[in-house]
Backbone bond lengths (Angstrom), bond angles and torsions (degrees), N, CA, C in turn:
res aa  C-N    CA-C-N  psi(-1)  N-CA   C-N-CA  omega(-1)  CA-C   N-CA-C  phi
1 M - - - 1.466 - - 1.520 109.11 -
2 T 1.343 117.54 134.93 1.447 121.48 -177.82 1.517 110.95 -73.88
3 D 1.331 115.69 135.59 1.459 120.86 175.94 1.520 108.11 -85.63
4 T 1.331 116.84 97.40 1.459 120.93 -175.36 1.523 112.47 -75.17
5 T 1.330 118.43 -9.46 1.466 119.55 -177.20 1.517 111.75 -70.09
6 T 1.323 118.46 -15.90 1.458 119.90 -179.65 1.526 112.23 -105.82
7 E 1.322 117.42 3.20 1.446 120.05 -178.00 1.525 111.34 -82.19
8 T 1.309 115.60 150.90 1.449 120.83 173.50 1.529 108.75 -78.34
9 P 1.349 118.32 131.84 1.456 119.19 177.25 1.522 110.27 -64.29
10 T 1.308 116.65 146.47 1.453 120.56 178.89 1.523 109.03 -102.20
11 L 1.334 115.93 117.97 1.458 120.30 175.96 1.519 108.27 -83.13
12 T 1.311 116.39 127.47 1.458 122.42 -173.86 1.531 111.28 -95.60
13 D 1.319 115.07 -177.17 1.466 120.82 177.32 1.522 112.45 -63.96
14 A 1.318 117.62 -12.94 1.465 120.08 176.79 1.525 112.06 -75.67
15 T 1.327 117.49 -8.38 1.456 122.30 176.49 1.521 109.57 -87.53
16 Q 1.324 116.16 144.12 1.459 121.44 179.18 1.521 108.81 -148.83
17 L 1.318 116.87 170.54 1.451 120.17 172.02 1.523 109.77 -87.87
18 G 1.327 115.29 151.05 1.462 120.60 179.62 1.520 111.95 -106.17
19 R 1.341 116.38 -85.49 1.464 121.35 -177.79 1.524 110.31 -119.47
20 V 1.319 115.22 163.08 1.452 122.06 168.68 1.523 106.76 -129.24
21 A 1.325 117.25 137.21 1.456 122.19 -178.89 1.519 110.09 -113.37
22 L 1.329 115.32 132.87 1.455 122.34 178.66 1.523 109.50 -117.95
23 R 1.320 115.84 138.31 1.463 121.66 171.02 1.531 107.41 -90.31
24 V 1.338 116.68 122.22 1.461 120.58 -176.70 1.524 109.78 -125.75
25 G 1.321 115.30 158.08 1.452 119.87 179.77 1.513 113.44 -80.18
26 S 1.339 117.03 -29.79 1.459 121.12 -175.89 1.517 111.13 -148.60
27 L 1.335 117.04 117.81 1.460 120.11 174.80 1.516 111.15 -64.69
28 D 1.326 117.23 -39.32 1.462 119.62 -178.42 1.527 111.76 -60.48
29 R 1.318 116.64 -30.28 1.454 120.24 -179.81 1.528 111.91 -80.40
30 V 1.325 117.59 -34.47 1.466 120.19 -170.16 1.527 113.30 -99.07
31 V 1.328 118.31 -34.67 1.464 120.79 -176.36 1.530 113.06 -54.30
32 P 1.347 119.89 -45.18 1.476 118.23 -178.23 1.526 113.99 -59.08
33 F 1.327 117.33 -29.82 1.461 120.08 178.82 1.530 110.72 -64.05
34 Y 1.341 116.87 -50.85 1.467 119.18 -177.46 1.526 111.54 -70.84
35 R 1.332 117.18 -25.77 1.464 120.69 177.84 1.522 111.83 -80.06
36 D 1.325 117.81 -51.85 1.462 121.49 -169.51 1.527 113.78 -90.63
37 V 1.330 117.46 -31.99 1.460 120.54 -177.84 1.530 110.71 -94.36
38 V 1.337 116.66 -54.27 1.469 119.18 178.08 1.528 109.91 -69.97
39 G 1.343 116.22 -33.41 1.459 120.04 175.12 1.509 114.86 94.18
40 L 1.332 117.29 21.15 1.457 120.84 -178.46 1.532 111.47 -92.22
41 E 1.324 115.83 148.08 1.464 120.38 173.47 1.523 108.99 -73.32
42 V 1.325 116.98 154.10 1.455 120.84 -175.39 1.524 110.37 -134.17
43 E 1.326 115.06 140.32 1.461 123.05 169.13 1.519 107.12 -128.79
44 R 1.334 116.24 134.57 1.460 120.69 -178.27 1.517 110.13 -109.68
45 Y 1.325 115.43 138.10 1.460 123.46 -179.92 1.532 107.09 -133.02
46 G 1.320 117.02 83.88 1.449 119.60 -178.88 1.514 111.39 64.51
47 S 1.331 116.10 -116.42 1.466 120.54 -177.77 1.526 112.62 -90.39
48 R 1.325 117.13 12.06 1.464 121.58 179.57 1.520 110.52 -123.43
49 A 1.319 116.89 139.35 1.457 122.99 172.93 1.520 108.18 -125.08
50 V 1.314 116.39 134.39 1.464 122.22 -177.92 1.523 108.67 -118.65
51 H 1.324 115.50 122.71 1.466 121.83 -179.28 1.527 108.79 -106.10
52 S 1.328 116.00 138.30 1.462 120.91 -175.30 1.518 110.36 -142.24
53 D 1.346 114.81 174.35 1.462 120.70 173.96 1.522 110.65 -87.97
54 G 1.320 116.42 14.82 1.456 122.12 -175.38 1.505 112.20 106.78
55 G 1.335 117.32 -11.74 1.456 121.04 179.32 1.519 112.80 -146.36
56 T 1.326 116.87 -44.93 1.462 121.53 -175.02 1.524 110.52 -102.80
57 P 1.354 118.69 121.69 1.469 120.54 176.66 1.523 111.09 -62.86
58 L 1.342 115.91 135.92 1.465 120.93 -177.83 1.522 112.61 -123.56
59 V 1.326 117.80 -49.30 1.458 122.21 -176.78 1.518 108.74 -122.76
60 V 1.339 115.99 120.62 1.457 123.06 178.60 1.524 107.86 -107.15
61 L 1.326 116.18 128.10 1.459 121.38 176.84 1.512 109.05 -111.54
62 D 1.332 116.96 122.28 1.458 122.65 176.82 1.518 108.86 -108.48
63 E 1.319 116.24 119.79 1.462 120.79 -176.12 1.516 111.46 -83.38
64 D 1.324 115.91 129.23 1.464 123.13 174.52 1.526 107.36 -142.91
65 P 1.341 117.68 92.37 1.463 120.06 -177.01 1.523 113.61 -59.77
66 D 1.333 117.92 -21.36 1.463 121.31 -178.18 1.529 112.81 -88.24
67 A 1.331 117.73 -7.73 1.465 119.98 -178.87 1.519 110.28 -70.85
68 P 1.330 118.27 128.46 1.465 119.97 179.78 1.525 111.10 -78.30
69 P 1.319 118.28 161.82 1.471 120.31 171.78 1.528 109.76 -59.62
70 R 1.327 116.52 151.54 1.465 120.19 179.42 1.528 110.10 -66.16
71 P 1.329 117.77 126.89 1.467 120.00 176.57 1.523 111.42 -62.83
72 G 1.319 115.89 153.36 1.451 120.66 -177.68 1.512 114.39 -65.89
73 S 1.342 117.69 -14.48 1.461 120.32 -179.21 1.525 112.94 -92.10
74 E 1.338 117.86 -8.45 1.465 120.77 -170.15 1.521 113.73 -89.10
75 A 1.328 114.87 142.68 1.461 121.39 169.27 1.522 109.29 -65.00
76 G 1.317 115.85 158.94 1.454 119.23 179.14 1.512 111.65 164.44
77 L 1.315 115.58 -147.61 1.454 121.12 -173.79 1.528 111.68 -83.80
78 F 1.332 116.42 130.88 1.463 121.86 166.96 1.531 107.77 -89.76
79 H 1.328 116.28 -52.74 1.457 119.67 166.30 1.521 110.22 -162.27
80 L 1.318 116.09 154.37 1.456 122.32 166.14 1.517 106.41 -97.11
81 A 1.318 116.43 150.24 1.463 120.02 -172.08 1.525 110.82 -125.54
82 I 1.328 114.81 111.87 1.454 121.89 176.82 1.531 108.23 -89.84
83 R 1.333 115.94 121.86 1.459 121.48 -177.26 1.534 109.70 -100.62
84 V 1.313 116.35 123.80 1.460 120.73 176.04 1.525 108.76 -98.42
85 P 1.343 117.35 156.43 1.476 118.86 -169.42 1.518 116.32 -76.62
86 D 1.344 118.77 -16.66 1.466 117.88 -177.46 1.529 110.22 -157.48
87 R 1.334 115.22 174.29 1.467 120.74 -176.35 1.539 112.62 -67.82
88 P 1.332 119.57 -39.57 1.462 118.06 175.84 1.529 113.10 -57.39
89 A 1.331 117.55 -37.83 1.472 120.07 177.05 1.519 110.77 -65.71
90 L 1.342 117.10 -33.81 1.465 119.76 175.80 1.527 109.78 -67.75
91 G 1.326 117.13 -38.89 1.459 120.49 176.37 1.521 111.61 -62.10
92 D 1.331 116.86 -40.59 1.464 120.24 176.73 1.525 110.96 -63.05
93 A 1.329 116.69 -40.45 1.463 120.13 178.08 1.523 110.65 -62.76
94 L 1.331 116.66 -41.22 1.462 119.81 178.94 1.525 110.67 -63.04
95 A 1.319 118.03 -39.57 1.466 120.81 178.07 1.526 110.54 -63.28
96 R 1.337 117.41 -41.40 1.473 120.08 179.06 1.524 110.69 -66.73
97 I 1.338 116.69 -38.32 1.463 119.75 178.02 1.522 110.14 -62.60
98 R 1.313 117.17 -43.73 1.471 119.90 -178.99 1.526 111.46 -64.90
99 D 1.328 116.74 -28.38 1.466 120.25 179.59 1.520 113.02 -82.54
100 G 1.378 117.32 -29.57 1.455 117.37 -169.05 1.507 117.06 -136.77
101 A 1.329 118.83 7.74 1.465 120.11 -178.01 1.523 108.47 -154.57
102 T 1.316 115.41 -171.01 1.467 121.11 179.30 1.516 109.23 -122.69
103 L 1.305 116.64 123.35 1.457 121.54 176.59 1.528 108.86 -74.41
104 T 1.329 117.06 126.51 1.466 120.21 179.57 1.519 112.70 -101.02
105 G 1.333 117.37 -11.93 1.453 120.61 179.04 1.517 110.85 -176.46
106 A 1.325 115.90 162.68 1.460 121.89 177.87 1.516 107.46 -155.34
107 S 1.338 117.50 128.21 1.462 120.05 -172.63 1.516 111.92 -140.71
108 D 1.327 113.67 146.92 1.462 122.49 166.84 1.522 106.16 -99.04
109 H 1.338 116.12 113.56 1.468 120.91 -177.95 1.531 112.53 -99.06
110 L 1.313 117.43 15.33 1.464 124.62 -177.99 1.524 111.77 73.79
111 V 1.331 116.96 -46.24 1.462 120.65 177.22 1.524 111.32 -88.12
112 S 1.339 116.56 -16.62 1.457 120.76 -173.30 1.525 110.02 -156.63
113 E 1.332 115.02 166.97 1.461 122.62 170.90 1.520 107.48 -120.56
114 A 1.341 117.17 131.57 1.452 119.93 -166.77 1.518 112.39 -135.61
115 L 1.339 114.46 142.51 1.460 123.52 173.72 1.531 107.77 -114.69
116 Y 1.326 116.85 141.07 1.457 121.35 -176.84 1.522 110.80 -124.54
117 L 1.323 115.79 141.08 1.454 122.63 178.56 1.526 108.45 -160.12
118 R 1.336 116.83 -179.69 1.461 121.66 178.77 1.517 109.68 -128.14
119 D 1.342 115.31 145.52 1.452 118.47 175.34 1.534 109.51 -79.12
120 P 1.321 119.25 174.34 1.464 120.71 -174.17 1.526 115.30 -62.63
121 E 1.319 119.18 -15.14 1.466 120.83 176.44 1.519 111.92 -105.60
122 G 1.331 116.80 13.05 1.452 121.05 172.64 1.508 115.81 89.82
123 N 1.336 118.79 3.81 1.465 120.23 177.14 1.520 109.93 -71.14
124 G 1.338 116.65 131.77 1.448 120.62 178.27 1.519 111.87 -69.96
125 V 1.314 116.92 137.49 1.463 122.99 179.91 1.523 108.47 -132.85
126 E 1.309 115.84 131.59 1.464 122.70 172.03 1.517 107.86 -114.12
127 I 1.321 117.17 137.33 1.461 122.52 169.09 1.525 105.93 -119.03
128 Y 1.324 117.06 126.00 1.464 118.78 -172.86 1.511 111.76 -146.43
129 R 1.321 113.81 165.10 1.466 120.34 170.99 1.513 107.34 -129.75
130 D 1.314 115.83 142.41 1.461 121.48 176.84 1.527 110.77 -83.22
131 R 1.316 115.36 143.38 1.453 119.71 163.94 1.542 107.69 -74.32
132 P 1.327 118.53 159.09 1.464 119.94 176.10 1.535 110.74 -54.59
133 R 1.303 117.10 139.04 1.455 121.01 -173.21 1.526 112.42 -59.18
134 E 1.319 117.31 -31.92 1.470 119.57 -179.37 1.527 111.75 -68.52
135 E 1.323 117.72 -12.58 1.459 121.23 177.43 1.525 112.93 -94.32
136 W 1.331 118.19 -6.02 1.456 119.87 -178.04 1.530 110.32 -69.09
137 P 1.326 118.56 128.52 1.461 120.01 176.86 1.523 110.81 -72.70
138 L 1.325 116.39 145.66 1.456 121.94 179.90 1.518 110.49 -121.08
139 K 1.308 116.01 149.53 1.451 121.74 173.80 1.526 109.26 -82.45
140 D 1.314 116.48 172.66 1.461 121.01 -179.12 1.527 112.30 -61.04
141 D 1.343 117.06 -28.67 1.460 120.14 -179.27 1.526 112.80 -86.63
142 G 1.331 117.37 4.62 1.454 121.21 177.87 1.511 114.61 91.08
143 R 1.328 116.56 -9.66 1.460 118.79 177.71 1.528 109.60 -74.78
144 V 1.319 114.71 157.19 1.450 119.89 -178.64 1.526 110.35 -72.99
145 A 1.316 116.66 145.49 1.463 122.28 177.41 1.524 108.51 -104.70
146 M 1.319 116.32 119.87 1.459 121.53 177.83 1.522 109.61 -119.46
147 D 1.319 115.82 159.06 1.451 121.64 178.15 1.522 107.41 -148.01
148 T 1.325 117.07 174.44 1.458 122.10 175.86 1.526 107.51 -127.10
149 L 1.343 114.48 98.92 1.455 122.15 -176.42 1.527 109.53 -117.78
150 P 1.324 118.30 160.23 1.463 119.81 178.72 1.534 111.25 -62.21
151 L 1.317 116.05 144.48 1.460 121.80 178.01 1.522 109.10 -106.00
152 D 1.319 116.29 134.07 1.462 122.68 178.69 1.529 108.47 -77.54
153 L 1.335 116.32 94.82 1.454 120.76 -174.47 1.524 112.45 -66.54
154 E 1.312 117.62 -38.27 1.461 119.03 -178.98 1.515 111.37 -65.76
155 S 1.338 116.65 -33.77 1.457 120.25 176.15 1.529 110.68 -65.81
156 V 1.348 116.06 -41.67 1.473 120.04 177.52 1.518 110.00 -62.83
157 L 1.328 116.80 -46.06 1.463 121.11 -177.75 1.529 111.37 -64.00
158 A 1.315 116.67 -32.55 1.468 120.19 -179.83 1.519 112.35 -65.31
159 D 1.328 117.73 -22.27 1.463 121.23 -179.74 1.521 112.90 -89.08
160 A 1.332 118.42 -2.26 1.461 121.37 -176.18 1.524 111.80 -63.02
161 R 1.328 115.46 146.48 1.464 121.47 177.46 1.527 112.07 -94.47
162 G 1.330 116.68 -16.22 1.458 120.08 -175.94 1.512 113.95 90.94
163 E 1.354 117.33 19.24 1.459 120.78 179.48 1.527 110.15 -81.43
164 E 1.340 116.63 140.60 1.456 121.53 -179.39 1.525 112.77 -94.26
165 V 1.336 117.61 -5.63 1.464 120.99 178.98 1.520 109.01 -128.28
166 A 1.319 114.71 153.91 1.463 119.80 175.53 1.522 109.48 -69.20
167 P 1.322 118.76 140.40 1.464 120.49 -175.64 1.521 112.81 -74.84
168 T 1.320 115.19 160.16 1.459 120.50 170.94 1.523 108.66 -56.69
169 G 1.318 115.96 138.52 1.459 120.56 -175.28 1.506 112.95 102.03
170 T 1.330 116.88 -9.61 1.466 120.31 170.93 1.518 108.48 -65.63
171 D 1.335 117.68 139.66 1.456 119.72 -178.13 1.524 111.21 -146.94
172 L 1.323 115.41 -179.38 1.465 121.53 173.68 1.520 106.81 -89.21
173 G 1.333 116.42 104.46 1.460 119.95 -175.49 1.513 113.04 -77.05
174 H 1.342 117.08 -40.62 1.456 120.21 178.27 1.519 110.07 -163.48
175 V 1.310 115.59 168.84 1.455 122.41 168.28 1.520 107.37 -123.46
176 H 1.328 116.18 146.00 1.454 121.87 178.37 1.519 106.51 -120.82
177 L 1.324 116.05 122.78 1.455 122.60 -171.94 1.517 111.85 -111.85
178 E 1.323 115.45 147.06 1.459 121.94 169.39 1.522 106.98 -95.04
179 V 1.306 117.42 120.16 1.461 122.21 -173.66 1.525 109.87 -119.52
180 T 1.329 115.24 165.70 1.463 119.54 -179.53 1.520 112.28 -87.25
181 D 1.339 117.49 -21.76 1.465 122.05 -178.38 1.524 107.31 -150.51
182 V 1.320 117.45 108.92 1.461 121.22 -175.18 1.524 111.12 -63.75
183 D 1.322 118.29 -43.66 1.470 120.55 -178.10 1.523 111.18 -62.91
184 R 1.325 116.56 -42.52 1.469 119.80 -179.91 1.529 110.60 -65.81
185 A 1.329 116.83 -43.20 1.456 120.13 179.75 1.527 111.03 -64.96
186 A 1.339 117.09 -43.29 1.460 120.55 179.69 1.528 110.85 -63.09
187 E 1.316 117.09 -38.23 1.464 120.68 177.83 1.522 110.92 -62.44
188 F 1.334 116.81 -39.98 1.466 120.34 178.27 1.525 110.31 -62.11
189 Y 1.323 117.17 -50.56 1.462 119.76 -173.90 1.523 112.71 -72.66
190 T 1.318 118.00 -23.52 1.468 120.03 178.09 1.529 111.21 -96.64
191 D 1.324 117.61 -61.94 1.461 120.23 -173.52 1.520 113.24 -68.05
192 A 1.328 118.18 -35.87 1.457 120.20 -177.46 1.526 112.49 -94.20
193 L 1.332 116.87 -43.70 1.463 120.21 -174.39 1.526 112.67 -88.20
194 G 1.333 117.91 -28.47 1.452 119.98 174.80 1.512 115.75 102.61
195 M 1.341 117.53 14.74 1.458 119.33 174.25 1.518 110.21 -83.15
196 N 1.337 116.07 173.71 1.459 122.42 179.63 1.522 110.09 -110.58
197 L 1.331 116.67 142.93 1.458 120.11 171.02 1.519 107.73 -73.35
198 R 1.345 116.36 119.40 1.457 120.56 -174.44 1.522 113.25 -105.05
199 D 1.346 116.88 -27.59 1.463 119.02 178.51 1.519 108.52 -162.04
200 D 1.329 116.34 128.76 1.464 120.92 173.83 1.530 109.80 -131.34
201 G 1.327 115.61 31.18 1.454 120.27 -176.94 1.514 114.61 -83.88
202 Y 1.336 117.34 -15.93 1.460 120.12 175.98 1.524 109.13 -82.29
203 P 1.333 119.29 140.17 1.472 120.08 177.17 1.523 111.28 -60.79
204 N 1.331 116.08 136.27 1.464 122.72 175.44 1.528 112.73 56.48
205 A 1.310 116.77 39.24 1.459 120.59 -179.73 1.521 110.20 -154.35
206 A 1.322 115.70 157.35 1.457 122.25 173.87 1.522 107.96 -148.70
207 F 1.339 115.40 150.78 1.456 120.97 -178.94 1.528 107.80 -128.47
208 V 1.331 116.28 125.59 1.459 121.44 -175.10 1.521 109.21 -124.72
209 A 1.342 115.18 155.88 1.458 118.96 -176.61 1.512 110.82 -156.92
210 A 1.317 115.03 156.52 1.453 121.24 166.64 1.522 108.18 -78.52
211 G 1.322 116.48 138.73 1.453 120.80 178.28 1.511 111.82 61.71
212 G 1.324 116.47 -139.35 1.450 121.50 -175.22 1.512 114.53 -103.68
213 Y 1.341 117.81 14.46 1.453 119.55 178.89 1.524 109.93 -66.19
214 H 1.354 117.34 156.63 1.471 117.79 -176.77 1.519 111.81 -68.37
215 H 1.332 120.09 -40.33 1.459 121.37 166.58 1.521 110.88 -171.86
216 H 1.303 114.36 138.46 1.463 122.31 169.66 1.519 111.24 -98.98
217 V 1.338 116.28 -26.68 1.466 121.23 179.13 1.520 108.75 -136.10
218 G 1.326 116.15 123.29 1.459 121.69 170.86 1.521 109.27 -98.73
219 L 1.313 116.87 145.57 1.467 122.89 -177.56 1.524 107.83 -133.51
220 N 1.331 116.87 127.37 1.454 117.38 176.41 1.522 111.73 -144.24
221 H 1.351 114.18 159.42 1.468 122.35 177.03 1.526 109.14 -125.33
222 W 1.321 116.64 33.34 1.454 121.70 -173.44 1.525 112.99 -67.15
223 N 1.331 117.94 -30.87 1.458 120.98 -177.33 1.528 112.90 -104.48
224 G 1.338 116.69 15.06 1.458 121.06 172.72 1.509 115.30 63.86
225 R 1.335 118.31 35.23 1.463 120.45 178.25 1.531 109.88 -61.56
226 S 1.325 116.10 136.25 1.468 119.69 -174.73 1.523 113.94 -125.80
227 D 1.333 118.73 -11.07 1.460 122.33 -176.88 1.526 110.44 -117.39
228 P 1.331 117.38 149.29 1.465 119.65 177.47 1.521 111.77 -68.70
229 A 1.331 115.73 163.45 1.457 121.18 178.67 1.521 110.36 -64.53
230 S 1.339 115.69 151.47 1.463 121.75 -179.88 1.525 108.09 -126.60
231 D 1.327 116.84 -156.79 1.460 121.66 178.10 1.523 111.92 -92.99
232 A 1.310 116.84 24.82 1.456 121.03 176.28 1.529 109.90 -75.09
233 R 1.324 116.57 174.27 1.452 121.06 176.93 1.534 109.67 -63.94
234 G 1.306 114.56 150.50 1.457 119.71 -179.93 1.512 111.03 127.51
235 I 1.309 117.00 -157.06 1.457 120.97 -174.39 1.527 111.29 -68.49
236 E 1.335 115.43 133.16 1.463 122.19 171.79 1.527 110.04 -95.71
237 W 1.331 116.02 -50.57 1.458 120.96 -177.82 1.526 108.96 -163.20
238 F 1.318 114.85 163.07 1.458 120.21 168.89 1.518 107.80 -136.40
239 E 1.314 115.05 162.67 1.457 121.49 -167.96 1.528 111.23 -116.75
240 V 1.327 115.78 132.37 1.458 123.09 174.65 1.523 107.26 -109.16
241 V 1.315 117.23 121.71 1.462 122.59 -177.20 1.525 108.81 -102.54
242 V 1.336 116.60 113.41 1.469 121.71 -179.11 1.526 109.29 -96.84
243 P 1.347 117.86 161.81 1.467 119.45 -169.32 1.520 116.33 -76.02
244 D 1.349 118.38 -23.73 1.462 118.09 -175.02 1.526 110.44 -159.79
245 A 1.332 114.83 170.01 1.461 121.22 -176.68 1.530 111.77 -65.73
246 D 1.332 117.88 -33.61 1.466 120.17 179.03 1.530 110.79 -63.13
247 T 1.334 116.52 -40.49 1.463 119.43 177.47 1.519 110.49 -64.77
248 L 1.324 117.23 -42.35 1.464 120.94 178.90 1.520 110.63 -59.98
249 T 1.330 117.66 -42.34 1.461 121.48 178.36 1.520 111.47 -64.06
250 A 1.331 116.91 -41.95 1.460 120.65 -179.72 1.525 110.99 -64.39
251 V 1.323 117.24 -39.64 1.463 120.37 178.31 1.524 110.35 -67.03
252 R 1.317 117.12 -42.90 1.469 119.88 178.38 1.525 111.13 -58.56
253 E 1.312 117.35 -45.55 1.461 120.59 -179.42 1.520 111.10 -64.92
254 S 1.325 117.46 -39.32 1.458 121.16 178.60 1.528 110.76 -63.34
255 L 1.321 116.90 -44.86 1.463 120.74 179.32 1.525 111.04 -62.33
256 Q 1.310 116.29 -44.50 1.468 119.95 -178.10 1.519 111.83 -67.39
257 R 1.337 118.10 -37.43 1.460 120.71 177.31 1.520 111.49 -60.54
258 R 1.311 115.89 -31.06 1.463 120.42 -177.96 1.523 112.87 -94.58
259 G 1.328 116.10 11.99 1.456 121.07 171.29 1.511 115.85 84.32
260 H 1.340 117.69 15.11 1.460 119.86 179.02 1.525 109.82 -88.87
261 S 1.302 116.57 134.69 1.455 122.13 178.60 1.522 109.81 -76.26
262 V 1.327 116.53 125.30 1.459 122.38 -176.43 1.517 108.58 -125.88
263 E 1.317 116.31 130.78 1.466 121.35 175.89 1.521 108.88 -105.67
264 E 1.320 115.51 128.31 1.460 120.31 177.55 1.518 109.25 -90.33
265 T 1.324 116.08 131.11 1.456 122.65 178.79 1.519 108.56 -125.64
266 D 1.341 115.42 173.26 1.465 119.05 178.34 1.527 110.83 -61.24
267 G 1.344 116.47 -30.61 1.446 119.65 -177.66 1.508 114.58 -88.29
268 G 1.349 118.64 -10.65 1.457 120.26 -178.54 1.512 111.50 147.67
269 L 1.325 117.38 -124.10 1.457 123.40 -176.64 1.521 109.73 -128.44
270 T 1.329 116.30 144.61 1.453 121.28 172.08 1.516 108.83 -128.21
271 L 1.321 116.55 142.88 1.457 122.51 179.72 1.511 107.85 -162.37
272 T 1.314 117.00 178.75 1.461 121.34 173.51 1.520 108.85 -122.70
273 D 1.331 115.24 148.89 1.457 119.57 176.84 1.530 108.99 -80.35
274 P 1.324 120.08 179.31 1.474 121.11 -175.53 1.527 114.11 -61.67
275 D 1.332 118.37 -13.60 1.456 121.37 179.01 1.520 112.63 -105.53
276 G 1.331 117.09 13.38 1.446 120.26 176.52 1.512 115.34 80.36
277 I 1.320 118.15 11.68 1.459 122.41 178.43 1.518 108.97 -88.14
278 G 1.324 116.68 130.09 1.446 120.80 -176.49 1.519 112.99 -69.44
279 V 1.329 115.25 137.03 1.461 122.42 175.82 1.521 107.46 -126.97
280 R 1.300 117.26 129.32 1.458 122.43 176.17 1.519 108.83 -115.89
281 L 1.314 115.72 137.07 1.456 120.92 176.60 1.512 109.00 -119.54
282 T 1.323 115.62 134.55 1.449 120.56 -177.23 1.517 109.46 -147.82
283 V 1.323 115.74 161.98 1.463 120.72 178.03 1.512 110.61 -86.94
284 S 1.311 117.56 -26.66 1.465 121.19 177.16 1.509 108.09 -145.50
285 P 1.339 117.97 151.04 1.461 119.89 -179.78 1.513 111.16 -55.23
286 Q 1.320 116.37 139.53 1.460 121.13 -175.25 1.520 111.44 -91.10
287 S 1.328 115.02 170.24 1.453 120.31 177.47 1.513 110.02 -68.86
288 V 1.321 117.02 173.66 1.459 120.61 -177.19 1.513 111.43 -62.63
289 F 1.323 118.19 -24.54 1.455 120.88 -179.76 1.516 112.60 -101.17
290 G 1.348 117.44 5.37 1.451 121.34 -178.50 1.511 112.54 -72.16
């Protein structure tokens, strides 16, 4: 009989990301970007601003004027990725970017089409749409095959509807992190947290996901980060939403067996990954103050 008490829990396709929180120096400087360029609705609560698709909170900004810029040696955010539901919404995002920001990149990843830019404090932001899952190419081992090819921007723009806001159904598709050790980080997110390694074909990078998604968390060491995250500006935490309380319990036990410190809260679990980046696990998305 198999001893299931030592197994890693498997996070299924019912798992998704919830919110991502950024520490910023000035809400007045950053809020207009996520409202007018990304197209998210905003509610402000003192030193906190919460951006949503009109119903579900996605990007939380916590203002700390004393927080220094992230040092070049520190782990942290490579980019957060806002996923829109279809290509016309991506075209609308491209039109807003051309009106109010600077596009830093655009790629066809085979599984998705993506636009890249930075917010006013330098945080990387991706806005993308997925191709239908049945169109995703797979490798012989069943893992997803991704690439970085040029994206036909005029074709994307031609599909735009002319909407000034992101549509309902926009969500946080993934986060991409700069880590100090890709193998160690990948081991945490797979062996301890229960995600699957989905692609490790890029040099010094790995992409992991719950279920069969192409990736919920990207990990890279491209810029040689060597120090853990601190209280500087940038990512504070991101949220993993699991389908039920049994899954949350299984993940907690797996993390604790592997020596990770886990704090239980009313909303779920809080902990940090091996690079000091906050991870929250919950059964349902929490309130703006959760």
